[in-house]
N, C-alpha and C positions, 0 to 999 in steps of 0.2 A: 540337182536335189541332193543328190549323192555328197555332193561337196560341202554343200551348207549344213549337213546333218553330220557330217564328221567334224567340219569346225565347231559345231555347238559342243559336241562332245569333248574337243579338245578344251573349249571354255570352260565346260564343266570341272574337266581333270583340273586343270590350272587353278580354280577356283578353291577345290577341294585340298589340292596341294599346301596352297598359301595357308588356306586357314587352319590346318594341321602344323604347318611349320611355325605358327605364331607371328605370322604377318598378319593376320587381320584386325586384330586388336589395336588396342590403345597403348600408348608408351606409358610408362612409370611417368615421364615427367608430363605428359598431358593431363593426366590423372592429379597430380600433386598439384598442378595450377588451377585446374575446378576446384579441389579440397579448397586452396588458398583464397580462391574469389568467394568461395561459398562462407569459408570463415569469416573474411572482411565483411560481409555483408551481413552477417549474424551479430557479430561486434556493433556495427553501426545500429542495428536495431534493438539491440538490447540495450545498450544506452539511452536512446530514445523513450524506450519502455520503462528504464529505472527514472528518468526523469520525471515520466508522466506520473510515475507511480509516489514519487517523493512531493510532488504538488499536489496530489490528490488526498495524501494523507495530512497535509496541512489543512487544507480546506474541510477535511472531515473534523480536524482539531475545531476549527474556526464554528462549525456548524454544532458542535457537540456542545461548545461553550454556549452558545446563544441557547440551546435548548436546555441545558441546566441553568443558566440564567433565569429563564422564563420559570421553569419548575420552582426555583426558590422564592420568585417573587410572588407564586402563587401560595408558596408555604407561608410566606409572612401575610398576606392575605388573610388566611386562615386563623394561624397561631398571634399573630402580633410581632413577630422580628424574625430576621432569620437565624438558620441553626447556627448556634455558635462554633466556633474552630474545634473544639473537642469533640461534638456531637458531629461535626463534618457532614458529606454530603450523603451519608449513611441514612441522615434523617429524613431523607427524600423518599426512602424506600421503608423504613421501618419507625414506628414512631416511637421519640424520645422520651425518657420519662418528665420531662420537663415542658411539653407541647400539650396542653389540655383539650385544644381544638383542633388537634391535629386530623384532616381530612385527607389522607394520604392513601395508597402511593401517590406521588407526585411525579414520579418516574414509572415506565413499566418495571414490572419486576426483572425482565431480561435486560434491561439499560445496564450497559457497564459503566461503569464510575471511574473508569481508566480512559487514557488517551490513546490514540490508535496506535501509539509504539508501546502498549503497555504498562505506562507508568500511571498512577494515580494521579487524577489531578490537583492541583495544591488551592487549599481553599481557606480563604481567612475570614473571620468576621468579628469584629468591626476591621474593614481593610484600608489601608492606606490611602486607596485611591477613589473609594466609596464606601456604602454600607457593607458591601464583601468585595473581596478579591479572589478571583477564578482565572485561573492559568494553568499553562502546560509548558515545561521546559523543552519540549521537542524531542528529536529522535535520540538523543544522549540522555535523557532526562537530569542533566545538569544545567545551570545557567553559570556562566560567570560572576564574579564576585561583583556587586555593584550594575549588572547588568540587569535588563529587563528581561522576563521569559519571552518564549519563541512564540508563543499564542497567549492572548490575555481578554479579559473582558475590559479592560478601561483603556 
């Protein structure tokens, strides 16, 4: 029994000496490899989230255009015509001087008349593609010459 106790004391001393001398931790190379792997995983996850985020904004823009188109139709039912291009979409929130039977607001006061990227929706009445054109140029806010807008009601 004495032999085992002395053997255990030697093991404890060796463990203490080894941890004091720095032999018990991780090497710098091991830590760098772990950090590189974590960085790679974070990069992959971030790109997937950004792709999802971009498509979600496009879906939101489509839904907003549908909602505003419905509000414009209600405006026309009450007033007899769509708001002019000069009156714009603001006519859905506040009564224009030319709208006698206005029964609005046709959108909630908190409704933002900007697209998901912060640019105002483009509205024209009469439109080139229908009684009114409602569109958004997308993330950059500009469309190329002759190109259709990124999101539109036609």
